[in-house]
C-alpha positions, 0 to 999 in steps of 0.5 A, a space after each residue: 185248479 189246473 190238472 195235469 201229467 208230471 213224470 217223477 223219477 225216485 228210488 225205492 228199496 223193496 226186499 224180496 222175501 228171499 233176501 229178508 230170508 236171508 238176512 234172518 239167517 246172518 243175525 242167527 247166532 249158532 244155537 239159532 241157526 242149528 235149530 232153524 236147520 233141523 226145522 228145515 230137516 224135518 220139512 224138506 225131504 232132500 236136505 240130509 243130515 249126518 250128525 245127531 245133534 241133542 240126540 242122547 247117547 241112547 246106547 250107552 243105557 242097558 236095555 232089556 230084551 225087547 226093547 229094541 236094543 241089541 247086544 251092541 247097545 252095552 246090554 249083557 245078553 249072555 247074563 240076560 239082565 240089564 247089567 253087565 258081569 263085571 259090574 252087577 250092580 251100579 253104585 247108588 248115588 246118596 240121592 237124600 244129600 241131593 234132595 230128591 227123596 224129599 222133593 219126591 215124598 213132598 208130592 205125597 200126603 202121609 196120610 194117604 199111607 200107612 207106616 210100611 208103604 211110607 218106609 218102602 217109598 223111601 227104600 225104593 227111592 233109594 234104589 234108584 240109579 242116577 239117571 232115574 230109572 229103577 232097574 230092580 224087579 218088583 219081586 226082587 225087592 219083596 224077596 229082599 225085604 219079606 213084603 208082599 209082591 203086590 205092595 211092591 208093584 203099588 208103591 213103585 205104581 204111585 212113586 212112578 206117577 210123581 215128577 220128574 216125568 219118567 222117573 221109575 221107568 225101568 229103562 230109557 225106551 219106558 221113560 220116554 213112553 212115560 213122558 209122551 203118555 203123560 202128555 197125551 202125544 204117544 202115538 202108535 208110530 212114536 211107540 214103535 219108533 222108541 221100543 224097536 228103532 231107537 238104535 236106528 234113530 241114534 245112527 241116523 237110519 231114516 230110511 230103515 224105520 220108514 221101511 219098516 213102519 210104513 212111514 214117510 219120511 216126514 212123518 219119522 222126522 217129526 217123531 225123531 224131533 219129538 223124541 229129541 225133546 224129551 228128557 232120557 235122564 229124569 234126574 239129570 242135574 236135579 240138585 244144581 241150579 240150571 246152568 246158561 252156557 255160552 257157546 262162541 260163535 268164532 274163535 280166534 287163536 294165536 299160533 306162532 304169533 299169528 293170529 287165526 280167526 275161524 268159525 265154530 260151525 263144522 257142523 254145518 258140514 253134516 248137512 248135505 242135499 240127499 243124492 237118493 231124492 236128487 236121482 229120484 227127482 230127475 227119474 219121476 215122471 209124475 209132474 207134480 211130484 217132480 215140481 214138488 221136488 225141484 221146489 224143495 232143492 231150490 230151498 236146499 239150495 238157497 239156505 246152503 248159499 245163504 250160510 255161505 254167505 252168512 260165513 263170509 260176512 261174519 268172518 269179514 266183521 269179526 276181521 276188521 273188529 280185530 284189526 280195530 281193536 288189536 291192542 285189546 286182543 294182543 296186549 289186553 289194552 283198553 278198547 278204542 272208540 268203534 262204531 257200526 259205521 266204522 266197521 261197515 266202511 272197513 268192509 264196504 257194507 251197510 251198518 244194518 248188516 254188520 248190526 245183524 251179523 254181531 247179533 247175539 254172537 261171541 268171540 272166544 279169544 286166548 283171555 275168555 268169551 266176549 260178545 261182538 255187540 260188546 266190542 263196539 264202544 263210543 268215544 268219551 267226548 266230543 272231541 276225544 279219541 279215547 273210549 270211555 273204559 280208557 278214560 275211567 282207567 286214566 281217571 283211577 289212576 289220577 285219583 289213585 296218585 292225589 294227596 288223600 288231604 287234599 283230593 280233586 274235585 270233579 272240576 279239578 279232574 276235568 282240567 287235568 283231562 282237558 290238559 290231556 287231550 280228553 275233553 269231557 264234562 264234570 257230570 261225565 266226570 261224576 258218573 265214571 267216578 260213581 261206575 268205579 266205585 270211587 267216593 265223592 271229594 269230601 268222602 275221600 277227604 274224611 276216610 284220610 283224615 
């Protein structure tokens, strides 16, 4: 065996962590990108957010004195109650029809309670507002029904322990506190923010909270993230099935005969780099703290650049798709054959980049919303320039015009399509026919006779 040295030249593609992270950001849809930025906002003090995604409109609820709301939050301070003078009592919805009464009572065993208690349960449930709050006092109810206040209070305690968690709370802050208590996640900081600073949470006044409670910005942001995850309306959507919504990532509009493409991501403009922390980074003397700020600043810049690159990439891909599928978008015609490689060649990108750019993304156009992935369709045959949808449409038309007494066989259909330049196998014709819900030759003849 002869030993020796040789020189070998080869190319290897190695992606850095930054490149991998940038590709990950490209593959995120709008909802995922929002969640990603919210997590970055919680962890990075230099990232500032001026909007309030997923934050319930706290101040649309009535409040009670001492709950952290002022008169500007919809609470009528003059009347001293949670109801305005113009609307003494809100209309009570028909909760029995929605099924909430049955749902709540099914969680209880009637044998454990007296007939009076069971009757009182039903009355108290009927007094819930449409959010699941119980705005009346136990003494008021006791006076109306001529029962002992202690009995009413014990019944309310039982009902407030049922699911959905937070039901029978007297207002929003107590509803949120109840949910955290039952989950075992209530901390003094969370309690103080909920009871005293919900208005500041809604207004995005992080600094006001940190100064008032002597908490760090990161701690406050984590608390706010937990509050956002709670359900402010225990009865919201109770009587309906969960609905899945599609949020379009790309919007295609037509004005004056001209088509315009834009991304549905205007909310990204709410994110910016905090001027306060930038100034602090420039003036801070502590070397370790300065290094920390510089790292967080570099992370912010990287994320912003990656998002801008994502926008450019998705717009280029969408423009190329629009150019390729003009007939589909403009005249509602069939899709033409289109692959990832076709679009990649048009915009000088790698097919894997195109694949990431269309992943889980939807395009809204005047006729509806369509998944970008579904716009990619292969040719129906080896030497066929038509898509499978176009061939199916033609196949349906041929069978519609056939003689019902002498319907075409699958082999005959193959020959007819072949004369029109569409070369597909008999098996493919049978497959398309079944997908269209068209019966076989024999059954078509039988139905005609």
